[in-house]
C-alpha positions in Angstrom: -98.2 -135.6 -87.7 -98.0 -131.9 -86.7 -100.5 -130.8 -84.1 -102.9 -128.0 -84.7 -100.9 -125.7 -82.6 -97.8 -126.2 -84.7 -99.8 -125.6 -87.9 -101.3 -122.5 -86.4 -97.9 -121.3 -85.2 -96.4 -121.8 -88.7 -99.4 -120.0 -90.3 -98.9 -117.0 -88.0 -95.2 -116.9 -88.8 -95.9 -117.0 -92.5 -98.5 -114.3 -92.1 -96.2 -112.1 -90.1 -93.3 -112.7 -92.6 -95.6 -111.7 -95.5 -96.8 -108.7 -93.6 -93.3 -107.6 -92.8 -92.3 -108.0 -96.5 -95.3 -105.9 -97.6 -94.5 -103.3 -95.0 -90.9 -103.1 -96.1 -92.0 -103.0 -99.7 -94.5 -100.2 -99.0 -91.9 -98.3 -97.1 -89.5 -98.6 -100.0 -92.1 -97.5 -102.5 -93.1 -94.6 -100.3 -89.4 -93.6 -99.9 -88.8 -93.9 -103.7 -92.0 -91.9 -104.3 -90.8 -89.2 -101.9 -87.4 -89.2 -103.5 -89.0 -88.8 -107.0 -91.2 -86.1 -105.8 -88.3 -84.4 -104.1 -86.2 -84.6 -107.2 -89.1 -83.3 -109.3 -89.7 -80.5 -107.0 -86.0 -79.6 -106.9 -85.9 -79.7 -110.7 -88.9 -77.4 -110.9 -87.5 -75.0 -108.3 -84.1 -75.0 -110.0 -85.7 -74.4 -113.4 -87.8 -71.6 -112.1 -84.8 -70.1 -110.3 -82.8 -70.4 -113.6 -85.6 -68.6 -115.5 -85.8 -65.9 -112.8 -82.0 -65.4 -112.9 -82.0 -65.2 -116.7 -84.8 -62.7 -116.6 -83.0 -60.6 -114.0 -79.7 -60.8 -116.0 -81.5 -59.6 -119.1 -83.1 -56.7 -117.3 -79.9 -55.8 -115.5 -78.0 -55.8 -118.8 -80.7 -53.6 -120.3 -80.5 -51.2 -117.4 -76.7 -51.1 -117.6 -76.9 -50.4 -121.3 -79.4 -47.6 -120.9 -77.4 -46.1 -118.0 -74.1 -46.3 -120.0 -75.8 -44.7 -123.0 -77.2 -41.9 -120.8 -73.8 -41.4 -119.1 -72.1 -41.3 -122.5 -74.4 -38.7 -123.8 -74.0 -36.6 -120.6 -70.2 -36.9 -120.9 -70.4 -35.9 -124.6 -72.5 -32.9 -123.7 -70.2 -31.9 -121.0 -67.1 -32.3 -123.3 -68.9 -30.4 -126.1 -69.7 -27.6 -123.6 -66.2 -27.4 -122.4 -64.8 -27.4 -125.9 -67.1 -24.7 -126.9 -66.2 -22.6 -123.8 -62.5 -23.1 -124.6 -63.0 -22.2 -128.3 -65.0 -19.1 -127.3 -62.4 -18.0 -124.9 -59.6 -18.5 -127.4 -61.3 -16.6 -130.2 -62.7 -13.9 -127.9 -59.1 -13.1 -127.0 -58.1 -13.2 -130.6 -60.9 -10.9 -131.5 -59.9 -8.5 -128.8 -56.3 -8.5 -130.0 -57.5 -7.8 -133.6 -59.7 -4.9 -132.4 -56.7 -3.5 -130.6 -54.6 -3.9 -133.8 -57.2 -1.7 -135.7 -56.0 1.2 -133.6 -52.4 1.0 -134.7 -50.6 2.5 -137.7 -50.1 -0.9 -139.2 -53.8 -1.3 -139.6 -54.0 1.7 -141.9 -51.3 0.1 -144.1 -53.3 -3.2 -144.0 -56.4 -1.4 -145.3 -54.4 0.1 -148.1 -52.9 -3.3 -149.0 -56.3 -4.9 -149.0 -57.6 -2.1 -151.2 -54.9 -2.7 -153.8 -55.5 -6.4 -153.8 -59.2 -5.8 -154.3 -58.5 -3.5 -157.2 -56.9 -6.4 -159.0 -60.2 -8.2 -159.0 -62.7 -5.4 -159.5 -60.6 -3.5 -162.1 -60.7 0.2 -163.1 -63.1 1.9 -165.5 -60.1 3.9 -166.9 -58.1 0.7 -167.5 -59.0 -2.8 -168.9 -60.9 -4.9 -166.4 -59.1 -7.6 -164.6 -59.1 -11.2 -165.9 -61.4 -12.2 -163.1 -63.8 -9.4 -163.8 -63.7 -10.2 -167.5 -64.5 -13.9 -166.8 -67.6 -12.8 -164.9 -68.9 -9.8 -166.7 -67.1 -9.3 -170.0 -66.4 -5.6 -170.4 -68.5 -4.6 -167.3 -67.0 -2.7 -164.4 -68.1 0.9 -165.2 -70.2 1.2 -162.0 -68.3 2.2 -158.9 -67.5 -0.5 -156.5 -69.1 -0.3 -153.0 -66.5 -0.7 -150.1 -67.9 -1.6 -146.8 -66.1 -0.6 -143.7 -66.5 -0.8 -139.9 -68.0 2.6 -138.9 -64.9 3.7 -137.0 -62.8 3.0 -140.2 -64.7 5.6 -142.3 -61.9 8.0 -141.5 -59.6 6.0 -143.8 -61.7 6.6 -146.9 -59.1 8.8 -148.7 -56.2 6.4 -148.1 -58.3 3.4 -149.3 -59.7 5.2 -152.4 -56.2 6.1 -153.4 -55.0 2.6 -152.9 -58.0 1.2 -154.7 -57.4 3.4 -157.7 -60.8 3.0 -159.2 -64.1 4.8 -158.7 -65.6 3.6 -155.4 -68.1 4.6 -152.8 -68.1 3.8 -149.1 -70.7 2.3 -146.8 -70.4 2.0 -143.0 -71.3 -1.6 -142.0 -71.9 -2.4 -138.4 -71.9 -6.1 -139.1 -68.1 -5.8 -139.6 -67.3 -5.9 -135.9 -63.4 -6.0 -136.2 -62.3 -4.4 -139.4 -61.0 -4.9 -142.9 -62.8 -4.4 -146.2 -65.7 -6.0 -148.0 -66.3 -5.0 -151.7 -69.3 -5.4 -153.9 -70.0 -4.5 -157.5 -73.5 -5.5 -158.5 -73.0 -4.7 -162.2 -69.9 -6.9 -162.3 -71.6 -9.5 -160.1 -68.7 -9.6 -157.8 -68.4 -9.7 -154.0 -65.2 -10.1 -152.0 -64.9 -10.3 -148.2 -61.5 -9.3 -146.9 -62.6 -8.4 -143.5 -60.7 -9.5 -140.3 -64.0 -10.9 -139.2 -64.1 -13.4 -142.1 -60.5 -14.4 -141.6 -61.1 -15.0 -137.9 -64.1 -17.2 -138.8 -62.0 -19.2 -141.1 -59.4 -19.8 -138.4 -62.3 -20.9 -136.1 -63.2 -23.7 -138.6 -59.6 -24.7 -138.9 -59.2 -24.7 -135.1 -62.2 -26.9 -134.6 -60.8 -29.4 -137.1 -57.3 -29.4 -135.9 -57.4 -28.6 -132.2 -57.5 -32.3 -131.2 -60.7 -31.7 -129.2 -63.0 -33.6 -131.4 -65.8 -35.5 -129.6 -66.2 -39.1 -130.9 
C-alpha cells in the first residue's frame, strides 16, 4: 500500500501538471487574443488608410481638373489675344495700303466704275427705273440719290456725277475712313454700300473663318 508521502507526491505532480496545462492554455488564449486584436487593429488601420487615400485621390483629381480648366481658359485667352493681334496687324496693313491706293489715278477710275454700277440699281428719273428699283418702289426714283464720300474724295464729285448719270447730291461722311461710295435714296427705299471699308470688313470675316486660327 502506498505511503502517505507517495500519495502526497503524486498529488503534487498532478496539481503541477494541471497548473502547467492551465498556464499553457491561458498563454495560448492570450496569444490568440493578442493576434485577433492585432489583426482587428491592422484591419481598422488599413481601412482608415484606404479611406484617407480615396479621399485624397478624389481631392487631388478635383484640384487637377480645376487647374487644367483654369490653364485651358488661360491658354485660350492667350491664343485669342494673339489671334486678334495678328488679325489687327494684317488688316491695319491692308487698310493703310487701301488708303494709299486712294491717292492714285486708279482710285478715281474705281469711283467712276462704282458710280456706274450704282446707277444700275438706283436708276435715272429721265429713264425707266432699274428692275431692282421697280421691285422695291414701283415707279419711284424721282428724288435725287445721296452719295456719301470720304471728305477728301469730295473733289471727285463731277466725275462721279457724270458716271452716275442720274440726279444726285453729295454728302461728306467721316465714317468712311478709307474710301469708295455709299448710296441712299429714301424715296426708293434703297441703300447700297460700295465703300472700301465695307469690302475690307467682309474680308475680315472671311479671314477669321478661313485663316486656320480658330480656337476650339
